[in-house]
C-alpha positions as CSV (number, residue, x, y, z in Angstrom):
1,M,66.2,93.5,20.5
2,S,63.6,91.1,22.3
3,F,62.6,93.8,24.8
4,L,60.9,95.8,21.9
5,S,60.8,93.5,19.1
6,P,57.0,93.9,18.9
7,I,57.0,97.7,18.4
8,D,59.9,97.5,15.6
9,S,58.1,94.4,13.9
10,R,54.6,96.8,14.1
11,V,55.2,99.7,13.6
12,T,56.2,100.3,9.9
13,Q,52.8,99.2,9.5
14,S,51.2,101.6,11.8
15,P,52.7,103.9,14.7
16,Q,49.2,102.7,16.6
17,A,49.6,99.6,16.6
18,A,53.3,100.2,18.1
19,K,51.8,101.8,20.8
20,F,49.6,99.2,22.0
21,Y,52.9,97.4,23.2
22,I,54.5,100.5,24.2
23,A,51.5,101.1,26.7
24,A,52.2,96.9,28.2
25,L,55.9,97.8,28.2
26,R,54.9,100.3,30.7
27,T,53.1,98.6,32.7
28,K,55.3,96.0,32.6
29,A,58.2,98.0,33.3
30,A,56.2,99.8,36.4
31,K,56.2,96.0,37.9
32,A,59.2,95.5,38.0
33,P,61.2,94.0,40.9
34,Q,62.9,96.6,42.8
35,R,66.3,95.6,41.6
36,R,65.5,96.3,38.2
37,Q,63.7,99.4,39.2
38,S,66.3,102.1,38.2
39,R,66.7,101.2,35.1
40,H,62.8,100.4,34.1
41,S,62.1,103.7,35.6
42,S,64.0,104.9,32.8
43,L,63.1,102.7,30.3
44,N,59.3,103.6,31.6
45,L,59.6,107.3,31.3
46,C,61.2,107.0,27.6
47,L,58.6,104.5,26.8
48,Q,55.7,107.3,28.5
49,S,57.4,109.6,26.1
50,L,56.9,108.1,23.0
51,F,53.4,107.1,23.7
52,N,52.2,110.3,23.8
53,A,54.0,111.6,20.8
54,S,52.6,112.0,17.5
55,L,55.5,110.7,15.8
56,S,55.9,109.0,11.9
57,S,56.5,105.2,12.3
58,A,59.8,106.0,11.1
59,A,60.9,108.4,13.5
60,L,59.1,106.0,16.7
61,L,61.1,102.7,15.2
62,T,64.1,104.8,15.5
63,A,63.0,106.4,19.4
64,S,61.9,102.9,20.1
65,L,65.2,101.5,19.2
66,F,67.1,104.2,21.0
67,C,65.5,103.2,24.4
68,L,66.4,100.2,24.1
69,S,69.9,100.9,22.7
70,A,70.4,103.3,26.3
71,N,69.8,100.0,28.5
72,A,71.4,97.5,26.5
73,S,74.3,97.2,28.8
74,A,71.8,97.0,32.3
75,Q,69.6,94.6,30.2
76,A,72.6,92.2,30.1
77,L,73.2,92.4,33.3
78,D,69.8,92.0,34.3
79,N,69.4,88.5,32.2
80,E,72.0,87.6,34.5
81,L,70.2,88.7,37.7
82,Q,66.4,88.3,36.4
83,P,64.8,85.6,38.7
84,K,62.4,82.9,37.8
85,S,59.0,83.7,35.9
86,E,55.9,84.0,38.2
87,S,55.1,80.6,36.6
88,E,58.1,79.1,37.4
89,V,58.5,80.1,41.5
90,M,54.4,79.8,41.6
91,T,53.8,76.5,44.1
92,L,50.5,76.7,44.3
93,K,47.7,74.9,42.2
94,P,45.1,77.9,41.2
95,V,41.2,77.9,42.0
96,V,40.0,80.4,39.7
97,Y,36.4,82.3,41.6
98,Q,33.9,82.9,38.5
99,I,32.1,85.9,39.4
100,F,29.4,86.9,37.1
101,T,30.1,90.7,37.8
102,R,26.3,92.1,37.1
103,L,25.1,89.4,39.7
104,Y,27.9,89.4,42.7
105,G,27.2,92.1,44.3
106,N,23.8,92.8,43.4
107,K,21.5,92.6,46.8
108,N,17.9,93.2,45.5
109,P,16.1,90.5,46.3
110,T,13.1,90.8,43.9
111,N,13.6,88.7,41.3
112,K,10.7,89.9,39.2
113,P,10.1,88.4,35.1
114,W,11.8,90.4,32.7
115,G,12.3,92.8,35.5
116,T,14.3,95.9,35.0
117,I,17.4,97.6,36.8
118,A,15.3,99.4,38.9
119,D,12.9,96.5,39.9
120,N,16.0,93.8,40.0
121,G,19.1,95.5,41.3
122,V,22.4,95.3,39.5
123,G,26.1,94.4,40.8
124,K,28.6,97.1,40.8
125,F,32.3,96.9,40.3
126,N,32.7,99.0,43.6
127,D,30.3,96.0,45.3
128,I,33.5,93.7,45.5
129,D,35.3,95.6,47.8
130,D,38.1,94.7,50.7
131,V,35.3,92.9,52.7
132,A,34.2,90.8,49.6
133,F,37.8,90.1,48.8
134,N,38.5,88.6,52.3
135,S,35.7,86.3,52.0
136,I,37.1,85.2,48.5
137,K,40.5,84.9,49.3
138,G,39.7,83.0,52.3
139,L,37.9,80.2,50.0
140,G,42.1,79.2,48.6
141,V,41.0,81.7,46.1
142,T,44.1,82.8,43.4
143,H,42.2,83.9,40.3
144,V,39.0,86.0,39.8
145,W,37.7,85.9,36.6
146,Y,35.5,88.8,36.1
147,T,32.5,87.6,33.4
148,G,30.3,90.2,31.8
149,V,33.0,93.3,32.0
150,P,33.5,94.4,28.1
151,H,30.5,95.9,26.8
152,H,28.2,93.8,25.7
153,A,24.7,94.8,24.1
154,L,22.0,95.2,26.6
155,I,18.5,97.3,26.8
156,G,19.3,100.4,28.7
157,D,19.4,104.1,28.0
158,Y,23.1,105.4,28.0
159,S,22.5,107.7,24.9
160,E,23.6,110.6,27.6
161,I,27.3,109.5,27.5
162,G,27.5,108.6,23.6
163,V,26.6,105.5,23.3
164,S,23.7,104.1,21.3
165,A,20.7,101.4,22.0
166,D,20.5,98.2,21.3
167,D,17.5,96.5,19.5
168,P,15.6,94.1,21.5
169,D,15.1,91.9,18.6
170,V,18.6,91.3,18.5
171,V,19.6,91.2,22.5
172,K,18.8,88.0,24.5
173,G,17.1,89.1,27.5
174,R,16.7,92.4,29.2
175,A,20.6,92.7,30.3
176,G,22.1,91.6,27.6
177,S,24.7,88.6,27.0
178,P,27.9,89.1,27.8
179,Y,28.9,87.1,25.1
180,A,27.6,89.8,22.2
181,V,30.0,91.9,23.0
182,K,29.4,95.8,21.5
183,D,32.7,97.5,22.4
184,Y,35.9,95.6,23.3
185,Y,37.5,98.9,24.8
186,N,35.2,99.8,27.3
187,V,32.8,97.4,29.9
188,N,29.5,97.2,30.5
189,P,28.3,100.7,31.8
190,D,25.5,99.1,34.0
191,L,28.7,97.8,36.2
192,A,29.3,101.7,37.1
193,V,28.2,103.9,39.9
194,N,28.7,106.7,37.4
195,P,28.6,105.3,33.8
196,V,31.0,108.5,32.6
197,N,33.6,106.8,34.5
198,R,33.1,103.4,34.1
199,L,36.5,102.2,32.9
200,A,38.2,103.9,35.5
201,E,35.6,102.0,38.2
202,F,36.8,98.6,36.6
203,E,40.8,99.9,36.8
204,A,40.1,100.3,40.5
205,L,39.0,96.9,40.9
206,I,41.7,95.7,39.2
207,A,44.0,97.4,41.6
208,R,42.1,96.1,44.7
209,T,41.9,92.4,43.2
210,H,46.0,92.9,42.9
211,Q,46.4,94.5,46.4
212,H,44.6,91.5,47.7
213,G,47.1,89.3,46.3
214,L,44.5,87.7,43.3
215,K,44.8,87.7,39.7
216,V,42.1,89.3,37.5
217,I,40.8,87.2,34.5
218,I,38.5,88.3,32.0
219,D,36.4,87.1,28.6
220,I,37.9,87.5,25.2
221,V,35.0,86.0,22.9
222,P,37.1,85.7,19.4
223,N,34.2,83.9,17.4
224,H,31.7,86.5,17.5
225,V,30.8,89.9,18.4
226,A,26.8,91.7,19.0
227,R,25.2,92.3,15.9
228,H,25.5,96.0,16.1
229,Y,29.5,96.7,17.5
230,Q,30.7,100.0,17.5
231,S,33.4,101.0,19.9
232,V,33.0,104.5,21.1
233,S,35.9,104.2,22.9
234,K,38.5,103.1,20.7
235,P,41.9,104.3,20.9
236,Q,43.1,106.5,17.9
237,G,44.0,104.7,15.0
238,V,41.9,101.5,15.9
239,R,39.3,100.5,13.1
240,D,35.9,98.6,14.1
241,F,35.1,95.5,13.0
242,G,33.8,95.6,9.8
243,E,34.4,99.0,9.3
244,D,36.9,98.7,6.0
245,D,35.0,95.3,4.8
246,D,34.0,94.8,1.7
247,T,30.1,94.1,1.8
248,S,29.5,93.3,-1.8
249,L,31.7,89.8,-1.4
250,E,30.6,86.9,0.8
251,Y,34.6,86.4,1.6
252,S,37.7,88.5,1.6
253,K,40.3,87.1,3.8
254,N,40.5,90.8,5.2
255,N,37.1,91.6,5.5
256,N,36.3,90.9,10.0
257,F,32.6,89.4,8.5
258,Y,30.9,87.1,6.7
259,Y,28.4,88.1,4.6
260,V,25.3,86.7,2.9
261,V,25.8,87.5,-0.8
262,D,25.6,85.3,-3.8
263,N,28.7,85.4,-5.1
264,S,28.6,82.6,-8.1
265,V,31.7,83.4,-9.2
266,K,34.8,83.7,-6.6
267,G,35.8,87.4,-6.2
268,T,32.8,88.8,-7.9
269,K,30.0,91.0,-6.9
270,G,26.5,89.2,-6.4
271,Q,23.1,89.3,-5.1
272,A,23.0,90.3,-1.3
273,H,20.4,89.5,1.5
274,T,18.3,92.1,4.0
275,F,18.9,90.6,7.6
276,E,15.8,89.3,8.9
277,V,15.0,88.9,12.6
278,P,14.2,85.1,13.6
279,S,10.6,84.2,14.0
280,L,10.7,83.6,18.3
281,P,8.2,81.3,20.3
282,A,6.2,83.3,22.8
283,E,8.5,82.6,25.2
284,L,11.5,84.2,23.9
285,K,9.9,87.3,22.8
286,P,11.9,90.2,23.3
287,L,11.3,91.5,26.8
288,G,8.7,89.1,27.5
289,G,6.4,90.9,25.1
290,E,7.1,94.1,26.3
291,T,6.3,97.5,24.1
292,H,9.6,99.2,23.6
293,P,10.1,101.5,20.9
294,L,13.0,99.8,18.8
295,S,11.1,96.2,19.2
296,D,9.4,95.8,15.5
297,G,10.4,92.9,14.5
298,K,13.0,94.1,12.0
299,F,16.9,95.5,12.7
300,D,18.5,97.5,9.8
301,E,21.5,95.4,8.7
302,F,22.2,94.8,4.9
303,P,24.0,92.7,3.8
304,A,23.1,90.4,6.6
305,K,26.6,88.8,8.4
306,W,26.5,85.2,8.8
307,T,25.6,84.5,12.7
308,G,27.9,83.9,15.2
309,N,27.7,80.4,15.1
310,G,28.0,79.9,11.5
311,S,24.1,79.9,10.4
312,R,24.4,81.5,6.7
313,L,20.8,82.0,6.7
314,A,19.9,85.7,6.3
315,K,16.9,85.0,8.7
316,P,18.8,82.7,11.4
317,D,16.9,80.1,13.3
318,A,15.4,80.7,16.8
319,N,18.3,78.7,18.2
320,D,21.1,80.2,16.2
321,W,22.9,82.7,18.0
322,Y,20.8,85.6,16.0
323,E,22.4,88.2,18.6
324,T,25.5,88.1,17.2
325,V,27.7,87.7,13.9
326,K,30.4,85.4,13.4
327,I,34.2,86.8,12.6
328,N,36.3,85.7,9.5
329,Y,39.5,84.8,10.5
330,G,40.9,83.7,6.7
331,V,38.7,80.6,6.6
332,R,37.0,80.5,3.4
333,P,33.6,79.3,2.8
334,D,34.4,76.2,1.8
335,G,36.9,75.3,5.2
336,T,40.3,76.1,3.2
337,Y,42.3,78.6,5.1
338,D,43.9,81.7,3.8
339,F,46.6,82.1,5.7
340,P,49.8,80.3,6.9
341,R,49.6,77.0,8.2
342,L,51.3,76.5,11.7
343,P,54.1,73.1,10.7
344,A,53.2,70.0,12.9
345,K,56.9,69.8,14.6
346,F,55.6,73.4,16.3
347,A,53.6,71.3,18.8
348,T,56.8,70.8,20.6
349,F,57.7,74.6,20.2
350,T,57.7,77.3,22.7
351,E,55.7,80.5,22.8
352,A,58.5,82.5,21.9
353,Q,59.3,80.3,18.9
354,H,55.7,80.7,18.1
355,Y,56.1,84.1,18.5
356,A,58.9,84.5,15.9
357,F,57.1,82.5,13.5
358,W,54.3,84.6,13.3
359,Q,56.8,87.7,13.3
360,Q,58.1,86.4,10.2
361,H,54.7,86.1,8.5
362,L,52.8,89.6,9.8
363,A,51.6,90.8,5.7
364,E,49.9,87.7,6.0
365,I,48.0,87.6,8.5
366,P,44.3,88.4,8.1
367,S,43.0,91.9,9.8
368,S,40.8,90.4,12.3
369,W,43.8,88.2,14.0
370,I,45.5,92.0,14.4
371,K,42.6,93.5,16.0
372,F,42.0,91.0,18.7
373,N,45.6,90.9,19.6
374,Q,45.2,94.8,19.7
375,I,42.2,94.0,22.2
376,A,44.7,91.6,24.5
377,Q,47.1,93.9,24.5
378,Y,44.8,97.0,26.0
379,W,43.8,95.1,28.6
380,L,47.4,93.4,29.3
381,A,48.4,97.0,29.8
382,K,45.4,97.8,31.9
383,G,46.8,95.0,34.5
384,V,44.4,92.3,33.2
385,D,46.6,89.1,34.1
386,G,44.9,86.9,31.8
387,F,41.8,85.8,29.5
388,R,39.1,83.5,29.1
389,Y,38.3,82.3,25.7
390,D,34.7,81.7,24.7
391,M,34.3,79.1,22.2
392,A,37.9,78.7,21.3
393,E,37.4,75.5,19.1
394,M,35.6,77.4,16.6
395,V,38.5,79.2,15.6
396,P,41.4,78.0,13.9
397,V,44.3,77.0,16.1
398,E,47.2,78.9,13.7
399,F,45.3,82.1,15.3
400,W,45.6,81.1,18.9
401,S,49.7,80.2,18.4
402,Y,49.8,84.0,17.0
403,L,48.0,85.5,20.0
404,N,48.8,83.4,23.1
405,S,52.4,83.9,21.9
406,Q,52.0,87.8,21.7
407,I,50.1,87.5,24.6
408,K,53.1,85.4,26.6
409,H,55.9,87.9,25.1
410,T,54.0,91.1,27.0
411,N,53.5,89.1,29.9
412,P,54.9,85.0,30.2
413,D,52.8,84.6,33.6
414,A,49.4,85.7,31.8
415,F,46.7,82.9,32.5
416,I,45.0,81.6,29.5
417,L,41.8,79.2,29.5
418,A,39.8,77.9,26.8
419,E,36.4,76.4,26.2
420,V,37.0,73.8,24.0
421,Y,34.5,70.3,24.3
422,N,36.2,68.5,21.5
423,P,38.6,66.0,23.2
424,K,39.9,64.9,19.8
425,L,41.5,68.6,19.9
426,Y,42.7,68.8,23.3
427,R,46.1,68.5,22.4
428,D,46.5,70.6,19.2
429,Y,44.9,73.5,21.0
430,I,47.6,73.1,24.2
431,Q,50.6,72.3,22.1
432,L,50.0,74.6,18.9
433,G,47.4,77.0,20.2
434,K,49.5,77.5,23.0
435,M,46.9,77.6,25.6
436,D,47.4,77.3,29.4
437,Y,43.8,75.4,30.1
438,L,41.2,73.8,28.8
439,Y,38.2,73.0,30.1
440,D,37.6,68.9,31.5
441,K,34.1,68.9,30.3
442,V,33.3,66.3,28.1
443,D,35.5,63.4,30.0
444,L,35.8,64.3,33.6
445,Y,32.7,66.5,34.2
446,D,30.4,64.8,32.2
447,T,31.7,61.4,34.1
448,L,31.2,62.8,37.5
449,K,27.6,63.7,37.2
450,A,26.8,60.5,36.1
451,V,28.5,58.8,38.9
452,M,26.5,61.4,41.5
453,A,23.4,60.3,38.9
454,G,24.2,56.3,39.7
455,K,24.5,55.9,35.7
456,T,28.0,55.1,35.6
457,S,31.0,53.4,37.9
458,T,33.4,55.4,39.6
459,A,36.0,53.3,37.2
460,N,35.4,55.6,34.4
461,I,36.9,58.2,36.5
462,A,40.3,56.6,36.5
463,A,39.5,56.1,32.8
464,D,39.2,59.6,32.2
465,Q,42.3,60.9,34.1
466,A,44.2,57.9,32.0
467,K,42.8,59.9,28.6
468,V,44.4,63.0,29.4
469,H,47.5,61.4,31.8
470,D,49.9,63.4,29.4
471,V,48.4,66.8,29.4
472,E,46.3,66.8,32.4
473,S,47.8,69.4,34.5
474,H,46.1,71.6,31.3
475,M,42.7,70.3,32.3
476,L,40.7,72.5,34.2
477,H,38.2,70.8,36.7
478,F,34.6,71.8,37.2
479,L,31.1,71.0,38.5
480,E,29.7,74.3,38.0
481,N,30.1,77.3,35.6
482,H,27.5,79.9,33.8
483,D,26.7,77.5,30.9
484,E,26.1,74.5,33.5
485,Q,22.8,73.9,35.6
486,R,23.0,74.5,39.4
487,I,24.4,71.6,41.5
488,G,21.7,72.2,44.4
489,N,18.7,72.0,41.6
490,A,16.7,69.4,41.5
491,S,17.0,69.2,37.4
492,F,20.8,68.8,37.4
493,L,20.9,64.8,37.8
494,A,17.4,64.6,36.9
495,S,17.6,64.4,33.2
496,L,20.2,61.5,33.9
497,Q,18.3,59.6,36.4
498,T,15.0,59.8,34.4
499,N,16.7,59.0,30.7
500,R,14.0,61.6,29.5
501,P,14.4,65.3,29.3
502,T,14.4,66.9,32.7
503,N,10.7,67.7,33.6
504,S,10.6,71.6,33.7
505,S,8.6,71.4,37.3
506,L,12.0,70.2,38.8
507,E,13.8,73.4,37.4
508,T,12.2,75.1,40.5
509,Q,12.7,72.8,43.3
510,A,15.8,73.1,45.3
511,V,17.7,69.8,46.3
512,N,20.4,69.6,49.2
513,P,23.6,70.4,47.2
514,N,26.2,68.0,49.6
515,Y,25.8,64.8,47.2
516,A,27.9,66.7,45.2
517,L,30.9,66.6,47.6
518,P,32.8,63.5,46.8
519,A,32.5,64.8,43.2
520,M,33.9,68.1,44.5
521,V,36.6,66.4,46.2
522,V,38.0,63.8,43.6
523,S,37.6,67.0,41.3
524,A,39.4,69.3,42.8
525,T,42.3,66.7,44.4
526,I,43.1,64.2,41.6
527,G,45.3,66.2,39.1
528,T,47.5,69.3,39.0
529,S,45.4,71.5,37.1
530,P,43.4,74.2,38.6
531,T,40.2,74.0,39.8
532,L,36.8,76.5,38.4
533,V,34.3,77.5,41.5
534,Y,31.2,79.8,40.3
535,F,29.8,82.2,42.7
536,G,27.3,81.0,45.1
537,Q,28.4,77.1,44.4
538,E,30.0,77.3,47.8
539,V,27.0,77.9,49.2
540,G,24.5,75.4,47.1
541,E,22.9,78.1,45.3
542,A,19.9,76.5,43.5
543,A,18.8,78.7,40.8
544,I,15.3,77.8,41.4
545,D,14.0,81.4,40.0
546,N,12.3,81.9,36.6
547,P,14.4,85.5,35.7
548,G,12.5,85.6,32.1
549,F,14.9,85.5,29.2
550,G,17.1,82.7,31.3
551,H,15.3,79.4,32.7
552,A,15.4,78.3,36.1
553,S,18.0,75.5,36.9
554,R,21.3,78.0,35.7
555,T,21.7,81.4,36.9
556,S,20.6,83.4,34.2
557,I,23.4,85.5,32.2
558,F,20.6,87.7,30.3
559,D,18.2,89.1,32.8
560,Y,19.1,91.6,35.6
561,V,18.3,88.4,38.7
562,G,19.8,88.0,42.4
563,V,21.4,85.2,43.5
564,P,19.6,83.6,46.9
565,A,22.1,82.1,48.7
566,H,25.1,84.0,47.5
567,Q,22.9,87.0,48.7
568,R,22.4,85.1,52.0
569,W,26.1,85.1,52.9
570,M,26.6,88.2,51.5
571,N,24.6,89.7,54.0
572,N,24.2,93.2,52.7
573,G,27.9,93.7,52.3
574,K,29.3,92.3,55.0
575,F,30.2,88.9,53.4
576,D,29.7,86.9,56.7
577,G,26.9,84.7,56.4
578,G,24.6,86.3,58.7
579,Q,21.4,85.2,56.7
580,S,23.3,82.2,55.3
581,T,21.0,78.6,56.6
582,Q,23.0,76.5,58.6
583,Q,23.4,74.2,55.9
584,E,24.5,76.8,53.7
585,T,27.1,77.9,56.1
586,S,28.3,74.1,56.6
587,L,28.7,73.7,52.7
588,R,30.6,77.0,52.6
589,A,33.1,75.9,55.6
590,Y,33.3,72.2,53.5
591,Y,34.6,74.2,50.2
592,Q,36.8,76.4,52.3
593,K,38.9,73.5,53.6
594,L,38.9,71.8,50.7
595,L,39.9,74.5,48.2
596,T,42.6,75.7,50.3
597,L,44.2,72.1,50.6
598,S,43.8,71.8,46.8
599,T,46.3,74.7,46.0
600,G,48.8,72.5,47.3
601,R,50.2,75.5,50.3
602,T,50.4,72.6,53.0
603,T,49.7,69.3,50.8
604,P,52.7,69.6,48.6
605,A,51.8,65.9,47.4
606,L,48.7,67.4,45.5
607,L,51.3,69.4,43.3
608,G,53.3,66.0,42.6
609,Q,52.0,62.6,41.3
610,Y,49.2,60.7,41.0
611,Y,48.6,57.4,41.1
612,S,45.0,55.4,40.6
613,L,43.8,52.6,43.4
614,D,40.7,52.0,41.7
615,A,42.2,49.3,39.4
616,A,43.7,47.5,42.6
617,N,40.7,47.1,44.2
618,R,38.2,46.2,41.9
619,S,40.6,43.2,41.0
620,K,41.4,40.2,43.0
621,G,44.9,39.9,44.6
622,D,47.5,42.2,43.7
623,T,47.9,44.4,40.3
624,T,50.7,46.8,38.9
625,E,48.7,48.0,36.4
626,N,47.7,51.1,37.0
627,N,45.6,53.2,34.9
628,S,44.0,50.9,33.3
629,T,40.3,50.9,32.3
630,Q,38.2,48.7,34.1
631,N,34.5,47.5,33.5
632,I,31.8,48.9,35.1
633,N,30.5,46.0,36.4
634,T,32.4,45.3,39.7
635,Q,33.5,41.7,40.2
636,K,31.4,40.3,43.4
637,S,34.7,39.0,44.9
638,A,36.0,42.0,45.0
639,V,33.5,43.8,46.6
640,H,33.0,41.1,49.3
641,E,36.6,41.3,49.6
642,T,37.4,44.9,49.7
643,G,34.2,46.6,50.2
644,Y,35.2,48.6,47.3
645,D,32.2,48.7,44.5
646,D,30.8,51.7,41.8
647,S,30.4,54.0,44.0
648,T,33.8,54.5,45.8
649,F,36.9,56.1,44.1
650,A,40.5,56.0,45.3
651,F,43.8,57.4,44.2
652,A,47.1,58.0,45.7
653,R,48.9,61.8,45.3
654,F,52.8,62.0,46.4
655,E,55.7,64.4,45.4
656,A,58.1,63.0,43.4
657,I,60.8,60.7,45.7
658,S,64.4,62.3,46.1
659,G,67.2,60.1,46.3
660,T,67.8,62.2,49.6
661,S,66.7,61.3,53.2
662,K,64.2,64.2,52.9
663,Q,60.5,63.1,53.8
664,T,58.0,63.7,51.1
665,Q,54.0,63.9,51.7
666,K,51.9,60.9,50.5
667,L,48.2,61.5,50.2
668,I,45.5,58.5,50.2
669,I,42.1,60.2,48.9
670,V,38.9,57.8,49.1
671,S,35.2,58.8,48.6
672,N,31.8,57.2,49.0
673,F,29.6,58.6,46.3
674,S,26.8,57.1,48.1
675,Q,24.0,58.9,48.7
676,T,22.5,56.2,51.5
677,K,25.0,53.2,51.9
678,S,27.9,53.6,54.8
679,K,31.0,51.6,53.8
680,T,33.6,49.0,55.4
681,L,36.3,49.3,53.2
682,Q,39.9,47.6,53.2
683,L,42.0,49.6,50.6
684,K,44.0,48.0,48.9
685,L,48.1,49.4,48.1
686,P,49.6,47.6,45.4
687,K,53.4,46.9,45.8
688,E,54.2,49.1,43.1
689,L,53.2,52.1,45.1
690,I,54.7,50.4,48.3
691,R,58.1,50.2,46.2
692,Q,57.4,53.8,45.0
693,W,57.0,55.3,48.4
694,Q,59.7,53.5,49.7
695,L,58.1,52.1,52.6
696,K,59.4,48.7,54.7
697,D,56.8,46.5,56.1
698,G,54.7,48.2,59.6
699,V,51.9,50.0,60.7
700,F,51.6,53.7,59.7
701,P,49.1,56.6,61.2
702,L,47.1,58.2,59.0
703,M,45.9,62.0,59.3
704,D,42.8,62.7,57.6
705,L,43.0,66.4,57.0
706,L,39.4,66.3,55.3
707,E,37.1,65.3,58.1
708,D,37.7,63.6,60.8
709,H,38.2,59.5,59.9
710,A,40.2,57.3,61.8
711,A,42.4,54.7,60.0
712,K,46.5,53.5,60.1
713,L,48.2,52.0,56.9
714,V,49.5,48.3,57.7
715,I,52.5,46.7,55.2
716,K,53.1,43.6,55.3
717,E,54.9,41.8,53.1
718,A,55.1,44.5,50.7
719,E,51.6,45.4,50.1
720,G,49.3,47.6,52.3
721,L,46.0,48.0,53.9
722,V,44.1,50.8,54.7
723,Q,40.6,49.6,56.9
724,M,38.5,52.4,57.2
725,Q,34.8,53.5,57.2
726,L,33.0,56.1,55.3
727,A,29.7,57.2,55.8
728,P,27.1,58.3,52.9
729,L,28.5,61.4,50.6
730,S,31.6,61.2,53.1
731,S,35.5,61.5,51.8
732,A,39.0,60.9,53.5
733,I,42.2,62.8,52.5
734,F,44.7,60.8,54.6
735,E,48.3,61.9,55.0
736,L,50.9,59.3,55.8
737,E,52.8,60.0,59.0
738,D,55.7,58.5,58.6
């Protein structure tokens, strides 16, 4: 029953809900390996017939089970022949390339503040063509995260295709926030050459991505939707968020939104309040103060809904996420839960066990849970390979257990990435919420930034890695994304260096981004987790333009803009760096080499074990206390003896040592974060590591896989020593040639 179990559990509630699963299973069947094609071709035909049929719940269930029954014996054989899932046979660390889709293909360099599409241009799905993919694939990329794909609120006239206009009073910028989704069942019409065919154009992009051996990730924003959510593309039987809400109540379990209603007695009707547009400072005025028919300081919403960040005010503050409304997941206004709690023991259970748990509690699941599962299944059926969840920690972990187990039931290899910033919640969202990956921001990213600014010791890098040693493979590493300042912008480190708010004048100044290369080396090689690169990062984009609602230092997510360094690399669609500076092409070549190495394709040690060399080189003499947290004040005797200091970091990566005679790869990775000082190092390898590597006394040549450093490992009395010199901002990935 497992192949169609989602159908028989849903069909009695809604035939349309079952059809989401049938569509997903059709996609799954179509992708089946050749040795299973004959059976799945028949099954796909059966599912196709069901999908197109108009059947009652009972009839659809009966037909679904017939499809399964007809293939029962073949499935039993298939279970014996079934290969391991892609995740099991995958030997590469993912490299995720984040493309802000609206900006990536834009060739217009005007960058007029508050500019329109006509002024500043906009990228299209079709701009990401085979030539672009060759450029992307050349970086070692395995997954592409297309940011801003679902149709979000924006200022543009698409009335000819039946799309309602959005009110500038509740839209941030002119192009709109990609995290104020207006219609989850279609895509941003700005991104299509022909807006009528926008969904087909995105489906073609999915196909091109797959043709180049890459996986597709898109955003799902579960915490909030646009203030005016209205799907014109939803499948038959799907209801819009809020369409069936009882708006007389502040809260009801199956309401999709919360309402600003004074319910003095639980469950009774009370006074409702009208939404009021927030009072905005001059720099945030809609469209920069430009006259617009709908920009009148008003937005018709009665009763007012809670704002996306949880504000319960009918008139949100200017700093609230006033362009969005918060989704109700069955969390009462007092913070208690109105859904089944997940037993703690499920932290050790599989996705399949989580799936089975929720199948037993379907009648108790809030409406919003079901709506987001319908959305996820819709996109899986179209070939999307995974999702990035915005502000996942603002949604209860039980919902994630439900949604992610549903997704994994449809596609066991789906890539699931979540934005979670509270380290205390990491394990809950990984183990109970069944997330594949979380942002490693609050620890590793923040520490690397402080090290680059000279405000903390590299010893804290080892401490951060030790904090997540049990879940490190789930912690995605990055130095840039759409929320963070660009490395090439002077303000990126300015606030840390001056210990005061960033001087706004620095936001329009570019700096040499090479100072971040040691941090990038550490970030990409210290663990087995994925690496994220934001488009333009690899050519040092500085984001120094003031685009309008967005501010310099971050590439704007609210405006129509061009991305100058990326545009120079793009070279009018040739993607050959024809207009790039020498510094930009050199930086990109470095990223290309590093990211390709980071996947583990030729460096299997990066898929293996981690051993910190930091403690051994900060304390005098040998130590076997690996991964210990060190005082940031390095002992002077150790500095004098080894040359290792607070701007140096080293660790080892290696494959598990087997009992066979098979040689395994061993790497020693060292970085000099200093922007001005060369380092002469005598790097110690503790006896414990030499013992793990099963090495005897002797001299072993080392080959630098990243730059061109010369060194050798000398082992004497079971302790290793590597002598080397590192220029400022230089790193080495030494492979032991044994």
